[in-house]
MARKOL-773158 format. One record per residue: x negated, y, z of N, C-alpha, C, O, CB in turn; residue number from 0; residue in one letter. Coordinates in steps of 0.2 Angstrom, whole numbers, plus 5000, padded with zeros to 4 digits. Glycine has a CB too. Layout:
N
+------+------+------+------+------+------+------+------+------+------+------+------+------+------+------+-----+---+
!  npx !  npy !  npz ! capx ! capy ! capz !  cpx !  cpy !  cpz !  opx !  opy !  opz ! cbpx ! cbpy ! cbpz !   k ! r !
+------+------+------+------+------+------+------+------+------+------+------+------+------+------+------+-----+---+
!    X !    Y !    Z !    X !    Y !    Z !    X !    Y !    Z !    X !    Y !    Z !    X !    Y !    Z ! NUM ! A !
...
+------+------+------+------+------+------+------+------+------+------+------+------+------+------+------+-----+---+
This chain:
107
+------+------+------+------+------+------+------+------+------+------+------+------+------+------+------+-----+---+
!  npx !  npy !  npz ! capx ! capy ! capz !  cpx !  cpy !  cpz !  opx !  opy !  opz ! cbpx ! cbpy ! cbpz !   k ! r !
+------+------+------+------+------+------+------+------+------+------+------+------+------+------+------+-----+---+
! 4607 ! 5557 ! 5535 ! 4613 ! 5557 ! 5533 ! 4610 ! 5551 ! 5527 ! 4604 ! 5551 ! 5524 ! 4618 ! 5565 ! 5531 !   0 ! M !
! 4616 ! 5546 ! 5526 ! 4615 ! 5540 ! 5522 ! 4618 ! 5541 ! 5516 ! 4624 ! 5540 ! 5516 ! 4617 ! 5534 ! 5524 !   1 ! R !
! 4614 ! 5542 ! 5508 ! 4616 ! 5542 ! 5502 ! 4619 ! 5536 ! 5498 ! 4617 ! 5530 ! 5500 ! 4611 ! 5545 ! 5499 !   2 ! T !
! 4622 ! 5536 ! 5494 ! 4627 ! 5529 ! 5491 ! 4625 ! 5532 ! 5485 ! 4625 ! 5537 ! 5482 ! 4637 ! 5527 ! 5493 !   3 ! T !
! 4620 ! 5523 ! 5483 ! 4618 ! 5524 ! 5474 ! 4624 ! 5521 ! 5469 ! 4627 ! 5516 ! 5468 ! 4611 ! 5518 ! 5471 !   4 ! T !
! 4623 ! 5526 ! 5466 ! 4630 ! 5524 ! 5459 ! 4625 ! 5517 ! 5456 ! 4619 ! 5517 ! 5455 ! 4632 ! 5534 ! 5449 !   5 ! V !
! 4628 ! 5512 ! 5455 ! 4625 ! 5506 ! 5453 ! 4628 ! 5504 ! 5443 ! 4634 ! 5505 ! 5443 ! 4628 ! 5500 ! 5458 !   6 ! L !
! 4625 ! 5503 ! 5438 ! 4627 ! 5505 ! 5430 ! 4631 ! 5496 ! 5431 ! 4628 ! 5491 ! 5435 ! 4617 ! 5508 ! 5423 !   7 ! A !
! 4636 ! 5495 ! 5429 ! 4640 ! 5490 ! 5427 ! 4635 ! 5482 ! 5426 ! 4636 ! 5477 ! 5430 ! 4644 ! 5492 ! 5420 !   8 ! T !
! 4631 ! 5484 ! 5422 ! 4623 ! 5477 ! 5420 ! 4621 ! 5475 ! 5429 ! 4619 ! 5470 ! 5432 ! 4614 ! 5483 ! 5415 !   9 ! H !
! 4621 ! 5482 ! 5432 ! 4616 ! 5479 ! 5439 ! 4621 ! 5476 ! 5445 ! 4618 ! 5474 ! 5450 ! 4611 ! 5487 ! 5442 !  10 ! E !
! 4628 ! 5477 ! 5444 ! 4633 ! 5476 ! 5448 ! 4634 ! 5471 ! 5445 ! 4638 ! 5468 ! 5450 ! 4638 ! 5481 ! 5448 !  11 ! V !
! 4634 ! 5468 ! 5442 ! 4634 ! 5461 ! 5438 ! 4628 ! 5457 ! 5438 ! 4629 ! 5451 ! 5439 ! 4634 ! 5463 ! 5432 !  12 ! E !
! 4624 ! 5460 ! 5437 ! 4616 ! 5455 ! 5442 ! 4613 ! 5453 ! 5448 ! 4609 ! 5449 ! 5448 ! 4612 ! 5455 ! 5442 !  13 ! A !
! 4617 ! 5459 ! 5454 ! 4618 ! 5457 ! 5458 ! 4623 ! 5451 ! 5460 ! 4622 ! 5445 ! 5462 ! 4618 ! 5463 ! 5460 !  14 ! L !
! 4628 ! 5453 ! 5459 ! 4634 ! 5445 ! 5457 ! 4631 ! 5439 ! 5458 ! 4631 ! 5435 ! 5463 ! 4636 ! 5445 ! 5450 !  15 ! A !
! 4629 ! 5440 ! 5451 ! 4625 ! 5433 ! 5447 ! 4620 ! 5431 ! 5452 ! 4620 ! 5425 ! 5454 ! 4620 ! 5434 ! 5438 !  16 ! R !
! 4615 ! 5434 ! 5455 ! 4608 ! 5435 ! 5463 ! 4612 ! 5432 ! 5469 ! 4610 ! 5427 ! 5473 ! 4605 ! 5447 ! 5466 !  17 ! L !
! 4618 ! 5434 ! 5469 ! 4622 ! 5430 ! 5477 ! 4625 ! 5423 ! 5476 ! 4624 ! 5419 ! 5480 ! 4629 ! 5434 ! 5480 !  18 ! G !
! 4629 ! 5423 ! 5469 ! 4632 ! 5417 ! 5468 ! 4624 ! 5411 ! 5465 ! 4625 ! 5405 ! 5464 ! 4639 ! 5419 ! 5462 !  19 ! Q !
! 4619 ! 5413 ! 5463 ! 4614 ! 5408 ! 5462 ! 4612 ! 5407 ! 5472 ! 4613 ! 5401 ! 5475 ! 4605 ! 5413 ! 5456 !  20 ! T !
! 4611 ! 5413 ! 5476 ! 4607 ! 5410 ! 5482 ! 4614 ! 5406 ! 5486 ! 4614 ! 5402 ! 5490 ! 4602 ! 5416 ! 5488 !  21 ! V !
! 4619 ! 5407 ! 5483 ! 4625 ! 5403 ! 5487 ! 4625 ! 5394 ! 5485 ! 4625 ! 5389 ! 5489 ! 4633 ! 5407 ! 5485 !  22 ! K !
! 4624 ! 5396 ! 5478 ! 4624 ! 5388 ! 5475 ! 4617 ! 5383 ! 5478 ! 4617 ! 5377 ! 5478 ! 4624 ! 5390 ! 5465 !  23 ! L !
! 4611 ! 5388 ! 5480 ! 4604 ! 5385 ! 5482 ! 4606 ! 5385 ! 5489 ! 4601 ! 5382 ! 5492 ! 4597 ! 5388 ! 5480 !  24 ! A !
! 4610 ! 5388 ! 5493 ! 4614 ! 5388 ! 5500 ! 4617 ! 5380 ! 5499 ! 4613 ! 5375 ! 5502 ! 4620 ! 5395 ! 5500 !  25 ! R !
! 4623 ! 5378 ! 5496 ! 4627 ! 5374 ! 5494 ! 4624 ! 5367 ! 5493 ! 4625 ! 5362 ! 5496 ! 4629 ! 5377 ! 5490 !  26 ! L !
! 4620 ! 5369 ! 5489 ! 4615 ! 5363 ! 5487 ! 4611 ! 5360 ! 5492 ! 4612 ! 5354 ! 5493 ! 4609 ! 5365 ! 5481 !  27 ! R !
! 4607 ! 5363 ! 5497 ! 4606 ! 5358 ! 5503 ! 4609 ! 5359 ! 5508 ! 4606 ! 5359 ! 5513 ! 4601 ! 5357 ! 5506 !  28 ! R !
! 4615 ! 5359 ! 5507 ! 4623 ! 5358 ! 5512 ! 4621 ! 5362 ! 5519 ! 4623 ! 5360 ! 5524 ! 4625 ! 5348 ! 5514 !  29 ! N !
! 4618 ! 5368 ! 5518 ! 4620 ! 5371 ! 5523 ! 4627 ! 5378 ! 5523 ! 4628 ! 5382 ! 5519 ! 4613 ! 5373 ! 5525 !  30 ! L !
! 4629 ! 5376 ! 5528 ! 4633 ! 5382 ! 5531 ! 4628 ! 5392 ! 5530 ! 4622 ! 5394 ! 5532 ! 4634 ! 5378 ! 5542 !  31 ! T !
! 4634 ! 5394 ! 5528 ! 4631 ! 5402 ! 5532 ! 4628 ! 5405 ! 5538 ! 4625 ! 5410 ! 5538 ! 4634 ! 5406 ! 5531 !  32 ! Q !
! 4631 ! 5400 ! 5544 ! 4628 ! 5402 ! 5549 ! 4621 ! 5398 ! 5551 ! 4616 ! 5400 ! 5554 ! 4634 ! 5402 ! 5553 !  33 ! A !
! 4622 ! 5389 ! 5548 ! 4615 ! 5389 ! 5547 ! 4608 ! 5390 ! 5541 ! 4602 ! 5390 ! 5541 ! 4614 ! 5382 ! 5548 !  34 ! E !
! 4612 ! 5393 ! 5535 ! 4607 ! 5396 ! 5533 ! 4608 ! 5402 ! 5537 ! 4601 ! 5403 ! 5537 ! 4607 ! 5396 ! 5526 !  35 ! F !
! 4609 ! 5406 ! 5540 ! 4609 ! 5412 ! 5543 ! 4603 ! 5414 ! 5548 ! 4599 ! 5419 ! 5548 ! 4614 ! 5411 ! 5547 !  36 ! A !
! 4603 ! 5407 ! 5552 ! 4600 ! 5405 ! 5558 ! 4592 ! 5402 ! 5557 ! 4587 ! 5403 ! 5560 ! 4605 ! 5400 ! 5561 !  37 ! E !
! 4593 ! 5399 ! 5552 ! 4584 ! 5397 ! 5548 ! 4581 ! 5404 ! 5545 ! 4575 ! 5405 ! 5546 ! 4583 ! 5390 ! 5540 !  38 ! R !
! 4584 ! 5409 ! 5541 ! 4584 ! 5415 ! 5541 ! 4581 ! 5419 ! 5545 ! 4576 ! 5422 ! 5544 ! 4588 ! 5417 ! 5541 !  39 ! M !
! 4585 ! 5418 ! 5552 ! 4583 ! 5422 ! 5557 ! 4585 ! 5431 ! 5558 ! 4583 ! 5436 ! 5561 ! 4575 ! 5422 ! 5557 !  40 ! G !
! 4593 ! 5429 ! 5552 ! 4598 ! 5436 ! 5554 ! 4605 ! 5434 ! 5556 ! 4606 ! 5428 ! 5557 ! 4598 ! 5442 ! 5547 !  41 ! V !
! 4609 ! 5438 ! 5557 ! 4616 ! 5437 ! 5557 ! 4619 ! 5433 ! 5550 ! 4616 ! 5432 ! 5545 ! 4619 ! 5445 ! 5558 !  42 ! A !
! 4625 ! 5431 ! 5551 ! 4629 ! 5427 ! 5546 ! 4631 ! 5433 ! 5542 ! 4629 ! 5432 ! 5537 ! 4635 ! 5423 ! 5550 !  43 ! R !
! 4635 ! 5439 ! 5544 ! 4637 ! 5445 ! 5539 ! 4632 ! 5445 ! 5535 ! 4634 ! 5446 ! 5529 ! 4638 ! 5451 ! 5542 !  44 ! P !
! 4622 ! 5445 ! 5535 ! 4620 ! 5448 ! 5530 ! 4619 ! 5441 ! 5525 ! 4620 ! 5443 ! 5520 ! 4613 ! 5452 ! 5531 !  45 ! S !
! 4619 ! 5435 ! 5526 ! 4619 ! 5432 ! 5522 ! 4628 ! 5434 ! 5515 ! 4629 ! 5434 ! 5509 ! 4619 ! 5424 ! 5527 !  46 ! V !
! 4634 ! 5434 ! 5521 ! 4639 ! 5436 ! 5516 ! 4636 ! 5440 ! 5513 ! 4633 ! 5438 ! 5508 ! 4645 ! 5438 ! 5518 !  47 ! V !
! 4635 ! 5445 ! 5514 ! 4633 ! 5453 ! 5508 ! 4629 ! 5452 ! 5502 ! 4631 ! 5453 ! 5497 ! 4627 ! 5460 ! 5513 !  48 ! A !
! 4621 ! 5449 ! 5504 ! 4619 ! 5442 ! 5499 ! 4622 ! 5439 ! 5494 ! 4620 ! 5440 ! 5488 ! 4620 ! 5436 ! 5502 !  49 ! L !
! 4629 ! 5436 ! 5498 ! 4630 ! 5430 ! 5491 ! 4635 ! 5434 ! 5488 ! 4638 ! 5432 ! 5483 ! 4633 ! 5421 ! 5492 !  50 ! E !
! 4636 ! 5439 ! 5491 ! 4643 ! 5443 ! 5489 ! 4640 ! 5449 ! 5483 ! 4643 ! 5453 ! 5480 ! 4649 ! 5448 ! 5497 !  51 ! A !
! 4631 ! 5449 ! 5483 ! 4629 ! 5454 ! 5478 ! 4629 ! 5459 ! 5482 ! 4625 ! 5463 ! 5479 ! 4634 ! 5454 ! 5471 !  52 ! G !
! 4631 ! 5463 ! 5487 ! 4632 ! 5471 ! 5490 ! 4625 ! 5472 ! 5488 ! 4620 ! 5468 ! 5488 ! 4633 ! 5473 ! 5498 !  53 ! K !
! 4625 ! 5481 ! 5485 ! 4620 ! 5482 ! 5485 ! 4616 ! 5485 ! 5490 ! 4610 ! 5487 ! 5488 ! 4619 ! 5482 ! 5481 !  54 ! P !
! 4618 ! 5485 ! 5495 ! 4614 ! 5487 ! 5503 ! 4609 ! 5482 ! 5505 ! 4603 ! 5483 ! 5507 ! 4619 ! 5487 ! 5509 !  55 ! G !
! 4611 ! 5475 ! 5503 ! 4608 ! 5472 ! 5507 ! 4599 ! 5472 ! 5504 ! 4596 ! 5470 ! 5498 ! 4611 ! 5465 ! 5506 !  56 ! V !
! 4596 ! 5473 ! 5510 ! 4589 ! 5474 ! 5510 ! 4584 ! 5468 ! 5508 ! 4585 ! 5462 ! 5509 ! 4588 ! 5476 ! 5517 !  57 ! A !
! 4578 ! 5470 ! 5505 ! 4575 ! 5465 ! 5502 ! 4570 ! 5461 ! 5503 ! 4567 ! 5457 ! 5499 ! 4573 ! 5467 ! 5498 !  58 ! V !
! 4569 ! 5463 ! 5513 ! 4569 ! 5458 ! 5517 ! 4574 ! 5452 ! 5518 ! 4571 ! 5447 ! 5518 ! 4568 ! 5462 ! 5522 !  59 ! G !
! 4579 ! 5452 ! 5518 ! 4584 ! 5446 ! 5518 ! 4585 ! 5444 ! 5511 ! 4588 ! 5438 ! 5511 ! 4591 ! 5448 ! 5522 !  60 ! I !
! 4584 ! 5446 ! 5506 ! 4581 ! 5441 ! 5500 ! 4574 ! 5436 ! 5502 ! 4572 ! 5431 ! 5502 ! 4579 ! 5447 ! 5493 !  61 ! L !
! 4573 ! 5442 ! 5503 ! 4563 ! 5436 ! 5501 ! 4567 ! 5431 ! 5510 ! 4567 ! 5424 ! 5508 ! 4549 ! 5445 ! 5503 !  62 ! L !
! 4568 ! 5432 ! 5515 ! 4570 ! 5426 ! 5521 ! 4572 ! 5423 ! 5517 ! 4569 ! 5418 ! 5516 ! 4575 ! 5428 ! 5528 !  63 ! K !
! 4578 ! 5423 ! 5512 ! 4584 ! 5419 ! 5511 ! 4580 ! 5413 ! 5506 ! 4580 ! 5407 ! 5506 ! 4592 ! 5424 ! 5507 !  64 ! A !
! 4575 ! 5418 ! 5501 ! 4571 ! 5414 ! 5496 ! 4564 ! 5410 ! 5502 ! 4561 ! 5407 ! 5498 ! 4568 ! 5420 ! 5487 !  65 ! M !
! 4562 ! 5409 ! 5506 ! 4559 ! 5407 ! 5510 ! 4561 ! 5402 ! 5513 ! 4558 ! 5397 ! 5514 ! 4557 ! 5411 ! 5513 !  66 ! S !
! 4569 ! 5402 ! 5515 ! 4571 ! 5395 ! 5518 ! 4572 ! 5390 ! 5511 ! 4572 ! 5383 ! 5511 ! 4579 ! 5396 ! 5523 !  67 ! V !
! 4574 ! 5395 ! 5505 ! 4577 ! 5388 ! 5501 ! 4571 ! 5386 ! 5498 ! 4571 ! 5383 ! 5493 ! 4584 ! 5389 ! 5495 !  68 ! L !
! 4566 ! 5388 ! 5499 ! 4560 ! 5383 ! 5498 ! 4554 ! 5388 ! 5491 ! 4551 ! 5385 ! 5487 ! 4563 ! 5374 ! 5493 !  69 ! G !
! 4555 ! 5392 ! 5492 ! 4553 ! 5397 ! 5484 ! 4551 ! 5404 ! 5486 ! 4554 ! 5408 ! 5482 ! 4560 ! 5397 ! 5477 !  70 ! Y !
! 4548 ! 5407 ! 5491 ! 4544 ! 5413 ! 5493 ! 4540 ! 5416 ! 5487 ! 4540 ! 5422 ! 5486 ! 4539 ! 5411 ! 5500 !  71 ! P !
! 4536 ! 5411 ! 5483 ! 4532 ! 5412 ! 5478 ! 4536 ! 5416 ! 5472 ! 4533 ! 5417 ! 5467 ! 4528 ! 5406 ! 5477 !  72 ! E !
! 4545 ! 5416 ! 5473 ! 4547 ! 5417 ! 5465 ! 4548 ! 5425 ! 5467 ! 4549 ! 5428 ! 5462 ! 4553 ! 5412 ! 5461 !  73 ! R !
! 4547 ! 5428 ! 5473 ! 4548 ! 5436 ! 5473 ! 4543 ! 5438 ! 5469 ! 4544 ! 5442 ! 5464 ! 4548 ! 5439 ! 5481 !  74 ! I !
! 4536 ! 5435 ! 5472 ! 4532 ! 5436 ! 5465 ! 4532 ! 5438 ! 5459 ! 4530 ! 5444 ! 5458 ! 4531 ! 5432 ! 5462 !  75 ! G !
! 4537 ! 5433 ! 5455 ! 4536 ! 5430 ! 5449 ! 4541 ! 5438 ! 5444 ! 4541 ! 5441 ! 5439 ! 4540 ! 5421 ! 5450 !  76 ! E !
! 4544 ! 5439 ! 5450 ! 4548 ! 5445 ! 5447 ! 4546 ! 5452 ! 5444 ! 4548 ! 5455 ! 5440 ! 4552 ! 5447 ! 5453 !  77 ! I !
! 4538 ! 5451 ! 5448 ! 4536 ! 5459 ! 5445 ! 4530 ! 5457 ! 5444 ! 4526 ! 5461 ! 5442 ! 4535 ! 5466 ! 5451 !  78 ! I !
! 4529 ! 5450 ! 5444 ! 4521 ! 5449 ! 5440 ! 4521 ! 5450 ! 5432 ! 4515 ! 5452 ! 5430 ! 4518 ! 5440 ! 5442 !  79 ! A !
! 4525 ! 5448 ! 5428 ! 4525 ! 5452 ! 5422 ! 4530 ! 5456 ! 5420 ! 4536 ! 5457 ! 5420 ! 4525 ! 5449 ! 5418 !  80 ! S !
! 4523 ! 5459 ! 5417 ! 4528 ! 5469 ! 5415 ! 4526 ! 5467 ! 5408 ! 4519 ! 5467 ! 5408 ! 4525 ! 5479 ! 5420 !  81 ! D !
! 4530 ! 5466 ! 5402 ! 4529 ! 5466 ! 5397 ! 4530 ! 5472 ! 5392 ! 4526 ! 5475 ! 5388 ! 4531 ! 5462 ! 5397 !  82 ! P !
! 4538 ! 5473 ! 5394 ! 4538 ! 5481 ! 5395 ! 4533 ! 5485 ! 5395 ! 4530 ! 5488 ! 5390 ! 4539 ! 5484 ! 5399 !  83 ! I !
! 4531 ! 5486 ! 5404 ! 4526 ! 5490 ! 5403 ! 4517 ! 5490 ! 5399 ! 4512 ! 5494 ! 5399 ! 4526 ! 5491 ! 5410 !  84 ! G !
! 4518 ! 5484 ! 5397 ! 4510 ! 5482 ! 5392 ! 4513 ! 5483 ! 5385 ! 4508 ! 5482 ! 5380 ! 4506 ! 5473 ! 5393 !  85 ! D !
! 4517 ! 5485 ! 5383 ! 4519 ! 5486 ! 5378 ! 4518 ! 5494 ! 5378 ! 4517 ! 5495 ! 5372 ! 4524 ! 5483 ! 5377 !  86 ! D !
! 4519 ! 5498 ! 5382 ! 4519 ! 5506 ! 5382 ! 4514 ! 5508 ! 5382 ! 4511 ! 5513 ! 5379 ! 4522 ! 5509 ! 5387 !  87 ! I !
! 4508 ! 5502 ! 5389 ! 4501 ! 5503 ! 5389 ! 4499 ! 5503 ! 5382 ! 4497 ! 5509 ! 5380 ! 4496 ! 5498 ! 5393 !  88 ! D !
! 4500 ! 5499 ! 5376 ! 4496 ! 5499 ! 5370 ! 4499 ! 5505 ! 5366 ! 4494 ! 5508 ! 5363 ! 4496 ! 5493 ! 5367 !  89 ! V !
! 4504 ! 5506 ! 5365 ! 4509 ! 5512 ! 5363 ! 4504 ! 5519 ! 5364 ! 4502 ! 5524 ! 5361 ! 4516 ! 5511 ! 5368 !  90 ! A !
! 4504 ! 5518 ! 5369 ! 4498 ! 5527 ! 5371 ! 4492 ! 5525 ! 5373 ! 4490 ! 5528 ! 5378 ! 4500 ! 5534 ! 5377 !  91 ! M !
! 4489 ! 5519 ! 5370 ! 4483 ! 5520 ! 5372 ! 4480 ! 5517 ! 5378 ! 4475 ! 5513 ! 5378 ! 4483 ! 5526 ! 5372 !  92 ! G !
! 4484 ! 5517 ! 5384 ! 4482 ! 5517 ! 5392 ! 4480 ! 5510 ! 5393 ! 4481 ! 5505 ! 5390 ! 4488 ! 5518 ! 5397 !  93 ! R !
! 4474 ! 5512 ! 5400 ! 4471 ! 5506 ! 5400 ! 4477 ! 5506 ! 5408 ! 4482 ! 5509 ! 5410 ! 4461 ! 5506 ! 5399 !  94 ! R !
! 4473 ! 5502 ! 5411 ! 4478 ! 5496 ! 5415 ! 4473 ! 5504 ! 5422 ! 4468 ! 5508 ! 5422 ! 4475 ! 5482 ! 5415 !  95 ! R !
! 4480 ! 5501 ! 5425 ! 4476 ! 5508 ! 5433 ! 4471 ! 5503 ! 5438 ! 4470 ! 5504 ! 5444 ! 4485 ! 5512 ! 5440 !  96 ! A !
! 4469 ! 5499 ! 5436 ! 4462 ! 5495 ! 5441 ! 4456 ! 5497 ! 5435 ! 4450 ! 5494 ! 5435 ! 4464 ! 5483 ! 5442 !  97 ! G !
! 4458 ! 5501 ! 5430 ! 4452 ! 5501 ! 5426 ! 4448 ! 5507 ! 5429 ! 4449 ! 5510 ! 5434 ! 4455 ! 5502 ! 5418 !  98 ! G !
! 4442 ! 5510 ! 5424 ! 4438 ! 5516 ! 5427 ! 4443 ! 5520 ! 5426 ! 4447 ! 5521 ! 5421 ! 4430 ! 5519 ! 5424 !  99 ! A !
! 4440 ! 5525 ! 5435 ! 4445 ! 5532 ! 5436 ! 4440 ! 5535 ! 5433 ! 4435 ! 5534 ! 5433 ! 4447 ! 5536 ! 5444 ! 100 ! R !
! 4443 ! 5542 ! 5430 ! 4438 ! 5548 ! 5429 ! 4437 ! 5550 ! 5435 ! 4441 ! 5550 ! 5440 ! 4442 ! 5555 ! 5425 ! 101 ! A !
! 4429 ! 5553 ! 5435 ! 4425 ! 5558 ! 5441 ! 4428 ! 5563 ! 5441 ! 4429 ! 5566 ! 5435 ! 4417 ! 5560 ! 5441 ! 102 ! R !
! 4431 ! 5565 ! 5447 ! 4432 ! 5572 ! 5448 ! 4427 ! 5575 ! 5453 ! 4427 ! 5573 ! 5459 ! 4440 ! 5573 ! 5450 ! 103 ! V !
! 4423 ! 5581 ! 5449 ! 4420 ! 5585 ! 5454 ! 4423 ! 5589 ! 5459 ! 4428 ! 5592 ! 5458 ! 4416 ! 5590 ! 5451 ! 104 ! E !
! 4419 ! 5588 ! 5466 ! 4422 ! 5594 ! 5470 ! 4420 ! 5602 ! 5468 ! 4416 ! 5605 ! 5465 ! 4419 ! 5594 ! 5478 ! 105 ! P !
! 4425 ! 5604 ! 5472 ! 4423 ! 5613 ! 5469 ! 4418 ! 5615 ! 5473 ! 4416 ! 5620 ! 5472 ! 4429 ! 5619 ! 5470 ! 106 ! F !
+------+------+------+------+------+------+------+------+------+------+------+------+------+------+------+-----+---+
């Protein structure tokens, strides 16, 4: 059974901006939606949905679009920095997950 995710207004707006950014980048490269889709290896409706900011577009479609546009590394920038998480760790006195682990003795 498929569930529907309800997005907040700011999330819907962010997806719309993302779609417009992808569309602008595609147009700057003088690519039609059909040409862009072919280079991405997807069907044209996937490009239409991405550019429209539809929430059901797979993350892999976005990654393919970024690769075709020449920016595959930009996806990593989205999560490479987490200043809010860093602030929480400092406030809570926590160490990063990659730090030393507590030893748990077997029963």
